[in-house]
C-alpha positions in Angstrom: 0.0 0.0 0.0 1.2 3.5 -0.7 2.3 5.5 2.3 2.6 9.1 3.3 6.3 8.9 2.8 5.8 8.9 -0.9 5.1 12.6 -0.8 8.8 13.2 0.2 10.3 12.0 -3.1 12.1 14.6 -5.3 12.2 15.2 -9.0 15.0 17.6 -10.1 15.3 19.0 -13.6 18.9 18.8 -14.8 18.7 19.8 -18.4 16.3 21.5 -20.9 16.6 21.8 -24.6 14.5 22.2 -27.7 14.4 19.6 -30.4 12.9 20.2 -33.9 13.1 18.7 -37.3 16.5 19.1 -39.0 16.9 22.6 -40.3 15.3 23.0 -43.8 13.6 19.6 -43.8 10.1 20.9 -43.3 8.6 23.8 -45.2 6.4 26.3 -43.4 3.0 24.7 -43.2 -0.5 25.5 -42.0 -2.8 22.6 -41.2 -6.5 23.2 -40.8 -8.4 21.4 -38.1 -11.1 19.0 -39.1 -14.3 18.5 -37.0 -12.6 15.3 -35.8 -9.8 17.5 -34.4 -12.0 20.4 -33.2 -14.0 18.2 -30.8 -10.8 18.1 -28.6 -10.0 21.8 -28.7 -10.8 22.5 -25.0 -9.5 19.1 -23.6 -6.4 19.2 -21.4 -3.1 17.6 -22.5 -2.9 13.9 -22.9 -0.1 12.1 -21.1 1.7 8.8 -21.7 4.6 7.4 -19.7 7.0 4.6 -20.6 9.3 3.0 -17.9 12.5 1.2 -18.9 14.5 -0.9 -16.5 18.3 -0.1 -16.5 19.9 -1.4 -13.2 23.3 0.4 -13.6 22.1 3.7 -14.9 23.3 7.0 -13.5 22.2 10.5 -14.6 25.7 11.3 -16.1 25.6 8.1 -18.0 22.1 8.9 -19.4 22.9 12.4 -20.4 26.3 11.5 -22.0 25.5 8.1 -23.6 21.7 7.7 -24.2 20.3 11.2 -24.3 22.2 12.4 -27.5 20.8 9.5 -29.6 17.3 10.0 -28.2 17.4 13.7 -29.2 18.9 13.0 -32.6 16.4 10.3 -33.5 13.6 12.5 -32.2 14.7 15.3 -34.5 14.7 12.9 -37.5 11.3 11.5 -36.5 9.8 15.0 -36.2 10.7 15.7 -39.8 7.7 13.4 -40.7 5.6 14.0 -37.6 6.1 17.8 -37.6 2.7 18.7 -36.2 4.1 17.7 -32.8 6.8 20.4 -33.2 4.3 22.9 -34.4 1.9 25.2 -32.5 -1.9 25.3 -32.2 -2.6 28.9 -33.3 -5.8 30.4 -31.8 -7.1 33.6 -33.5 -10.1 35.5 -32.1 -13.6 34.4 -33.0 -15.1 33.8 -35.4 -11.9 32.5 -36.9 -11.0 28.8 -36.5 -7.8 27.6 -34.7 -5.3 25.8 -36.9 -1.9 24.1 -36.6 1.1 26.1 -37.9 4.7 25.0 -38.4 7.5 27.4 -39.2 11.3 27.0 -39.3 12.7 26.8 -35.8 9.5 25.4 -34.1 10.4 22.6 -31.7 9.6 20.3 -28.8 10.7 21.2 -25.3 12.7 18.2 -24.0 13.8 18.0 -20.4 15.9 15.6 -18.3 15.1 15.1 -14.6 16.4 12.9 -11.8 14.2 11.3 -9.2 14.9 9.4 -5.9 11.5 7.7 -6.1 11.5 3.9 -5.7 11.4 2.7 -9.4 10.2 -0.7 -8.5 7.3 0.6 -6.4 6.4 3.1 -9.1 6.2 0.3 -11.8 4.2 -2.1 -9.6 0.4 -2.6 -9.7 -0.5 -1.7 -6.1 -1.6 1.8 -4.9 0.9 4.5 -5.7 0.8 8.3 -5.3 -1.0 9.6 -8.4 0.9 13.0 -8.3 4.0 11.2 -9.4 2.3 10.2 -12.7 0.1 13.2 -13.3 2.5 16.0 -12.3 6.1 14.8 -11.7 7.0 12.4 -14.5 5.3 14.2 -17.4 6.2 17.7 -18.6 3.8 20.6 -18.7 3.3 22.1 -22.1 5.1 25.4 -22.5 3.2 28.6 -21.8 1.3 29.9 -24.9 2.9 32.8 -26.7 1.2 35.9 -28.0 1.4 36.4 -31.8 -0.7 39.5 -31.6 -3.1 41.1 -29.2 -5.8 38.5 -29.7 -3.9 35.6 -31.2 -1.9 33.1 -29.2 0.1 30.0 -30.1 0.0 26.8 -28.0 2.8 24.2 -28.3 1.5 20.7 -29.1 4.0 18.5 -27.4 6.7 18.3 -24.6 8.9 15.3 -23.6 10.5 14.6 -20.2 13.1 11.9 -19.5 13.4 11.0 -15.8 16.3 9.0 -14.5 16.0 6.8 -11.4 19.7 6.1 -10.5 20.6 2.4 -10.4 17.1 1.4 -11.5 15.9 2.8 -14.8 14.3 5.8 -16.5 11.0 7.0 -17.9 9.9 8.8 -21.0 6.9 11.1 -20.3 5.0 12.7 -23.2 2.4 15.4 -22.9 0.6 16.4 -26.1 -2.4 18.3 -27.3 -5.2 16.0 -28.4 -6.2 18.5 -31.1 -2.9 17.5 -32.9 -3.4 13.8 -32.8 -5.3 10.9 -31.3 -3.9 7.9 -29.4 -3.2 5.9 -32.5 -1.3 8.7 -34.1 0.8 9.2 -30.9 1.5 5.4 -30.9 2.6 5.6 -34.5 4.9 8.5 -33.6 6.5 6.8 -30.6 7.1 3.5 -32.3 8.6 5.4 -35.3 10.9 7.3 -32.9 11.9 4.0 -31.2 12.6 2.5 -34.6 14.7 5.5 -35.7 16.6 5.3 -32.4 17.5 1.6 -32.9 17.6 0.9 -36.6 17.9 4.5 -38.0 14.9 3.7 -40.1 11.4 5.1 -39.7 9.0 2.6 -41.1 5.5 3.7 -42.4 5.3 7.4 -43.0 2.3 9.4 -41.6 -0.4 10.7 -43.9 -1.2 14.4 -43.3 -4.0 14.8 -45.9 -6.8 16.6 -44.0 -8.9 16.8 -47.2 -9.8 13.2 -46.5 -12.2 14.5 -43.8 -15.3 16.1 -45.5 -17.5 18.5 -43.5 -20.3 19.7 -45.7 -22.5 20.4 -42.6 -20.0 22.6 -40.9 -19.6 20.4 -37.8 -16.3 21.9 -37.0 -18.0 25.3 -36.5 -20.7 23.7 -34.4 -18.1 22.1 -32.1 -16.1 25.3 -31.8 -19.3 27.2 -30.8 -20.3 24.4 -28.4 -17.0 24.8 -26.6 -17.0 28.6 -26.6 -20.5 28.6 -25.2 -19.6 26.1 -22.5 -16.6 28.1 -21.4 -18.6 31.3 -21.5 -21.3 29.8 -19.3 -18.7 28.5 -16.9 -17.2 32.0 -16.6 -20.5 33.7 -16.3 -21.6 31.3 -13.5 -18.4 31.8 -11.6 -18.8 35.6 -11.9 -22.4 35.6 -10.9 -21.6 33.6 -7.7 -18.9 36.0 -6.9 -21.0 39.1 -7.6 -23.9 37.8 -5.4 -21.6 37.2 -2.5 -22.1 33.5 -2.9 -19.1 31.5 -1.7 -18.8 28.0 -3.3 -18.5 25.2 -0.8 -15.0 24.5 0.2 -13.6 21.4 -1.6 -11.3 19.3 0.6 -8.4 18.1 -1.6 -8.5 14.3 -1.8 -5.3 12.3 -1.9 -5.4 10.2 -5.0 -3.8 6.8 -5.6 -3.2 5.0 -8.8 -3.7 1.2 -9.2 -3.3 -1.3 -12.0 -5.8 -4.1 -12.1 -4.8 -7.0 -14.3 -7.4 -9.3 -15.9 -5.8 -12.4 -17.3 -7.0 -14.2 -20.4 -8.8 -16.9 -18.4 -10.6 -14.3 -16.2 -11.7 -12.4 -19.3 -13.0 -15.6 -20.8 -15.1 -16.2 -17.7 -16.6 -12.7 -18.0 -17.4 -13.4 -21.6 -19.1 -16.7 -20.7 -21.1 -14.9 -18.0 -22.4 -12.3 -20.4 -23.0 -14.7 -23.3 -25.0 -17.1 -21.1 -27.2 -14.2 -19.9 -27.8 -12.8 -23.3 -28.7 -16.2 -24.8 -31.3 -16.8 -22.1 -32.9 -13.5 -23.1 -33.1 -14.5 -26.7 -30.7 -11.7 -27.6 -28.0 -12.9 -30.1 -25.3 -10.6 -28.7 -22.4 -13.1 -28.5 -20.7 -11.7 -31.6 -20.1 -8.3 -29.9 -19.1 -9.6 -26.5 -15.4 -9.0 -27.0 -12.5 -8.6 -24.5 -12.9 -4.8 -24.8 -16.7 -5.0 -24.1 -16.5 -7.2 -21.0 -13.5 -5.3 -19.6 -15.2 -2.0 -19.9 -18.4 -3.4 -18.5 -16.5 -4.7 -15.5 -14.9 -1.3 -14.8 -18.1 0.6 -15.4 -19.8 -1.3 -12.7 -16.8 -1.1 -10.5 -16.6 2.7 -10.9 -20.3 3.0 -10.0 -19.8 1.1 -6.8 -16.8 3.2 -5.9 -18.8 6.4 -6.5 -21.6 5.0 -4.3 -19.1 4.5 -1.5 -18.2 8.2 -1.4 -19.7 10.4 1.2 -22.7 12.2 -0.2 -23.6 9.7 -2.9 -25.3 7.3 -0.6 -27.8 9.7 0.7 -30.6 8.8 -1.7 -30.4 11.8 -4.1 -29.8 9.3 -6.9 -33.0 7.4 -7.7 -33.0 4.0 -9.3 -33.9 5.4 -12.7 -30.9 7.7 -12.8 -28.8 7.1 -15.9 -25.1 6.4 -15.8 -23.2 7.0 -19.0 -20.2 5.2 -20.7 -18.3 7.1 -23.4 -15.2 5.8 -25.3 -13.4 6.9 -28.4 -13.4 4.4 -31.3 -10.9 4.5 -34.2 -12.7 5.1 -37.4 -9.9 4.5 -39.8 -11.4 2.0 -42.3 -15.0 2.5 -40.9 -16.1 5.8 -42.5 -16.3 4.6 -46.0 -13.5 7.2 -46.8 -10.0 6.4 -48.0 -8.3 6.8 -44.6 -5.0 4.9 -44.6 -3.9 3.2 -41.3 -1.2 5.9 -41.1 -3.6 8.9 -41.2 -2.2 11.4 -38.7 -4.5 13.5 -36.6 -7.8 12.6 -35.0 -10.1 9.9 -36.6 -12.3 9.0 -33.7 -16.1 8.5 -33.3 -17.9 8.1 -30.0 -19.1 4.9 -28.4 -21.9 6.1 -26.1 -24.0 3.8 -23.9 -26.2 4.4 -20.9 -27.9 2.2 -18.3 -30.0 2.8 -15.2 -28.1 3.1 -11.9 -30.3 0.4 -10.3 -29.5 -2.1 -13.1 -25.8 -1.5 -13.0 -25.7 -1.8 -9.2 -27.8 -5.0 -9.3 -26.5 -8.6 -9.4 -26.6 -8.6 -13.2 -24.7 -5.3 -13.5 -21.9 -6.5 -15.7 -24.3 -8.1 -18.1 -26.3 -4.9 -18.3 -23.2 -2.8 -18.9 -21.9 -5.2 -21.5 -25.2 -5.1 -23.4 -25.2 -1.3 -23.4 -21.6 -1.1 -24.7 -22.2 -3.8 -27.3 -25.3 -2.1 -28.7 -23.3 1.2 -28.9 -20.5 -0.5 -30.8 -23.0 -2.1 -33.2 -24.6 1.3 -33.9 -21.1 2.8 -34.4 -20.2 0.1 -37.0 -23.4 0.8 -39.0 -23.4 4.6 -38.8 -20.2 5.9 -37.2 -21.0 9.6 -37.6 -24.8 9.7 -37.4 -25.7 12.6 -35.1 -22.1 13.8 -35.0 -23.3 17.4 -35.0 -24.9 16.8 -31.5 -22.3 14.5 -30.0 -20.2 17.2 -28.3 -23.2 19.1 -26.9 -24.5 15.8 -25.4 -21.0 15.1 -24.0 -20.8 18.5 -22.4 -24.3 18.0 -20.9 -23.0 14.7 -19.3 -20.1 16.6 -17.8 -22.5 18.3 -15.4 -22.9 15.1 -13.5 -19.3 13.7 -13.5 -20.1 11.0 -11.0 -22.4 9.4 -13.5 -19.9 9.5 -16.4 -17.2 6.9 -17.2 -14.7 7.3 -20.0 -11.8 5.3 -21.4 -8.2 6.3 -22.4 -5.9 4.0 -24.4 -6.4 0.7 -26.0 -4.9 -2.8 -25.9 -4.6 -2.5 -29.7 -1.8 0.1 -29.3 0.6 -2.7 -28.1 2.5 -0.2 -26.0 4.8 -2.9 -24.7 6.2 -3.4 -28.1 7.7 0.1 -27.9 11.4 -0.9 -27.9 14.1 1.9 -27.9 16.8 -0.8 -27.7 16.3 -1.8 -24.0 13.5 -4.3 -24.6 9.9 -3.9 -23.7 8.9 -1.3 -21.1 8.6 -2.5 -17.6 5.4 -0.5 -17.4 3.4 2.0 -19.4 0.9 4.4 -17.9 -1.6 6.9 -19.1 -1.0 10.0 -16.9 -4.2 12.0 -17.4 -6.7 9.5 -16.1 -9.0 10.2 -13.1 -12.3 11.9 -12.6 -14.2 8.8 -14.0 -11.6 8.0 -16.7 -9.7 4.7 -16.7 -7.0 3.4 -19.1 -6.5 0.2 -21.0 -3.3 -1.4 -22.1 -2.5 -4.9 -23.3 -1.1 -7.1 -20.5 2.7 -6.9 -20.4 3.2 -10.5 -19.3 0.3 -12.5 -20.7 -1.0 -12.4 -24.2 -4.8 -11.8 -24.2 -4.8 -10.2 -20.8 -5.6 -6.5 -20.1 -4.1 -3.9 -17.7 -6.6 -1.4 -16.3 -5.3 1.8 -14.9 -7.5 3.4 -12.2 -7.3 6.5 -9.9 -9.3 6.6 -6.7 -9.2 8.4 -3.3 -6.9 6.8 -0.8 -9.7 6.4 1.7 -11.6 4.3 -0.9 -8.8 1.7 -1.0 -10.4 -0.7 1.5 -13.7 -0.6 -0.3 -12.0 -1.1 -3.7 -10.1 -4.2 -2.3 -13.4 -5.5 -0.9 -15.1 -5.2 -4.3 -12.2 -7.1 -6.0 -12.3 -9.8 -3.3 -16.0 -10.2 -3.9 -15.5 -10.5 -7.6 -12.8 -13.1 -7.0 -15.2 -15.1 -4.9 -18.2 -14.7 -7.2 -16.5 -15.3 -10.5 -13.2 -16.9 -9.4 -11.7 -14.5 -11.9 -9.1 -12.1 -10.4 -5.8 -13.2 -9.3 
């Protein structure tokens, strides 16, 4: 179990530099944002961390022998993935933001040293979430003013953190407007390949004309976000002007856990759901995948954790209250458009399912959740962008009751443990930005067909969390 002593660890930055594409290798370029990009315009930075074991490493050894090659290979990779070295340029309304690259644009790269226990950090048990969310990933540099009303926001930053005599991590923060998870995964694996073999592999496709928008959905999304932010600001000002003081929020110490479902455990969950759907004369077996049952399990788990919090068990949620599950789905190859697998940017639709609180909390909760997710995936496969013009406004509406919203980051399909910079597979990979109802999914490092689930909960909820898992172990004989 994580202890209070964790808060005493130190992370000290020892070097900062800027890395861009080789001089003259990329022409000045302006990239418009499609509606698939614009939906992410007001979302905070995405964060991914890779940990590599290196028992004899020291900070001088890293900076002198490893760091130069990582920076050089990063530069060569950015030649083809230049939007990550570019800036998101935000002009005043009604103009649309866009990505702009010019000679000299670059990625802020830093090296830090930490005395944190590397083995503890890369384990599965409860760990201080601040280490992942704040200390091991960089902050994106401060936006710069291009004119009085136009500012430029960097799209990526990288931080290497050395744990002497143990290993090091690569922390990446990036703006979701520039790329989705599959594009980041393509970039990182290309960087790793360049670092080891000096070859890049498949080149990214930057053709934004592949995304057609005859209905002006990009403008709809931009207005949705602007209205949302305006309403938030107005609400805050009204409270202040009326002398209303918002209730004090007591900071809650958060811990991060990794829950591993092995292949055998996942198969038992599938059997449970398939058996239940067959008895209800619902031929849903074809869509009861590893992804579906894993997400269903976590959805129900998250609802039970929320119910355990003080204030959510007082009866203000009735049995018909809807809980919502939302996840991104890669649409490359689904839209009927010529998207190549290497399309760079955002190409995501929304998996959106809902179920009654009472049904999720009941004895058949996992089955209910799996059916809701399965139906949403079937709908997506048939018409991935039906109702897209309203999807963001519906999502913003659900944000008003965050305790009833569950979202997903990452995917086992990314194969993050195949990211080899020359030191073998990572000892661990984490999504830094999870929390507030969001969990992460990776493939299992040590068992083909298994899944790693990343969760962030309050430290005071650990006992309740462990009790739920023990109950699942007893009921399904599933979690080891």
